[in-house]
C-alpha positions, 0 to 999 in steps of 0.5 A: 205620408206614412203607410198608415195615412195612405191606407186611410186615404185609400179606404176612406176616399169618396172616390171608388178605388179598385185594384184588379189584375189583367183578368179583372180579378179584384185584389182590393176595393175601398168602401166607396167602390163597393157602394158604387159597384154593388148596384151592378152586381146580381149577387152583391159580391165584388170579385171580378170587375169585368164580370160585374160590369159585363152587362153595361160594358162588355168590352172592358177585358178586350180594352185591357188586353189591347193596351200595349203600354207598360203604364197609362190610361186605358179608359177615361170616364166611361159613363155606366148606368146600372140596369133598371136603376137611377144609379150610375158611375163614371169609370176610368182604368189606369195601368200602373204596372205589369199585371196591376190595374186601378179602376177609379169610379165616381158617382154619376147618380145625379146625372142619371136621375136628371136624364131620367127626368128629362126622358119623362118630361120629353115623353109627356111633351110628346104626348101633349103634342100628339094630342093637340091638333090646333097648336103649333109648338116650336122654338127659336134661337135669339135671332129668330131662327127655328131650332126645334120643330114639333109634330104638332107644328108640322100638323098646323103649318104643314112644314116638316122639320127638315124643311123649316129648322134653320129657317127664319120664323119670318118664313111662316108669315105671309109675304105682306106681314112685315117680314124680318122687321116685324119678326125682330120687333116681336122678339124684342118685345118678348125679350123685354116683357118676357112674352108677347101675344098677337093675332093674325095670319100665318102661312103654311108651306103650300102658301095658304094662310090661316088665322091664329093667335101666337104667344112668343115667350123668352127663354133666358140664361142664368144671367137673365139674357134672352137666348131663345124663344118658345112659340105656341101658335093656335089655329083659330080659323074655325073660332073666328068663323063662329064669332062672325056668325054669332055676331051676325045673329046677335040681338040688339044688345050687341054691336053688329059690327064689333060683337061687343055690348051696344051703347044702351046695354053697356050703360045699363050695366054701368049704372048697375055697377056704379050703384053697387060700387057706391052701396058696398064701397067697392072700387069701380074703374072705366076705360075710354078707348079712343082711336087717334086720327080716326077720321084722317085715316078713314079718309085715306083708306076708306070705310072698309078700313074703318070697319076693320079698325073698329073690329080690331079695337074691340077684339084687343079690348076683349082679349086683354079684359077679364071675363067679369069686365064689360066692353062696349061700343059707346060712340062712333069709334070709342069703346068703354071698358068697365072694370068692377072691383078694380082701382084706378091703378089696375085700370091703368095697367090694363089700359097700357096693355090695350094701347101697346097691343093695338100699336103692334096690330097688323091689319089684314088684306090691303091694310097691312102697312097701316099702323094705328094708335089709341089714347086711353083715359082711365077714371074711377068712382070717387066721392066726386064721381058718382055716376056713369056720366061722371065716369065717362066725363072724367075718362073723356077729360083724360083722353083729351090730356093724352091727345094734348101730350102727343097721343098714343098714351094712357092717362088717369084722371085726377082732379 
C-alpha cells in the first residue's frame, strides 16, 4: 500500500485514530477522532488527550506511565460517556514505540442512548411500583424460580427480596394449593398461550393468606421460546368482601348465591335482545354453561361444595365476558351467557375460555383437590331460531352433543 493510500485510510477511517506522546499531547488525529472526542472538550479544541478526558478517565496518564513494555496494549475498550450527553465511546491505547501511543476510539453513542432509555424506564417502573399498593410485581425464570422482586411485591406478600429471590413461586402458594405440580401447569399454559389468569389464595411470609387475581405472562427470546415469566398479583380481598355484601343485599333480580342475574331477569333481557337482533339484523349468541357430573360430585362432597362450585362458575363467566354481555343463572346448576352483537364464532371463542379456565380452577378450603369441568353449548339467532326458547333449546342440544362426545367440550349448534 502506498504512503498516499495509508494517509487516506488514516484520515477517512470511521474509527477514531489519534497519535499522542507519553504526556498525552496530540500529534495528529483523524476526522472520526475529532468528532467522537469533541463532546468531551469544553473548548472544542483537541490538543491534549489526557486533559480532554480527565473528567471521565482521570487515570489515563498514570496508566501510560505505569506501562513498562516497549510496545503493547495499555488500555482495551474502556467505555467513556460524555458528561451530560448521550454520546460515548470505547477507548483503547496502544504503545507502538517509545514515546508514541495510538489512541483508538469507536462510537458508543447507541449504547449510551440505550442505557439512558433503560434508566428512564426503570425510574418509571419504580414510580409505578411505589404508587400501587395492592399489586405484587415480580419475575420468574423458566423453571418458576423468582429472579426479581419489586418493592410492590414485598408490600403485598411481605417477603423481602433476600428471602424470596432464588425460591420457587410455589413458596407463595398455600400448602394445599397443589405446589410444584400446580405451578408447572400454570407456567406451561402461560408459555403456550402467552399468558394465563386465575383467582385464588396466595400466602404471605407469616403464613396468612389473601384472595388475589394473578396474571402470569411469558417472556420470550428471539426464537419465541419462553425463557421466563412476569407475574402480577392483585390483592382483591376487600373487593371480594364487598361483592359478598352486595350479593347479600341484592334485589330479586340477582341470584342470591352467585350474584349474577336471576332466571326471570335474564330471560327478560334475552327477549328484548332477540327482538332487537331480529329488528336490526344484528347477530346474537347465547351460551349454555352446564357443569359435568354435577350431581355425582355433590353427592361425594356435599352441599357446601355445590355452592362453592356454582359461585366459581358464575365468577368465571363474569370475568371472561364483556361488560355488555349478560350472565344469568337459568337453572339449578346451569348458567346462560347472552352475547349481543356477537356471531357464533365469537361465542365459541368465549365458551372455550370459560371451559378452560374452569378446568384449571382451584377450590378453597376442603375442596382444593377437586377438579371440575363444563360442557358448553353455543347457539345464535338465525332464520330458524327466532326466540329465547329456540336459542336455549339449540344451546341445550349442543350441550348434549358435548356430553355424548366425552364432556369438558364446547359445541356449537348447527341444524
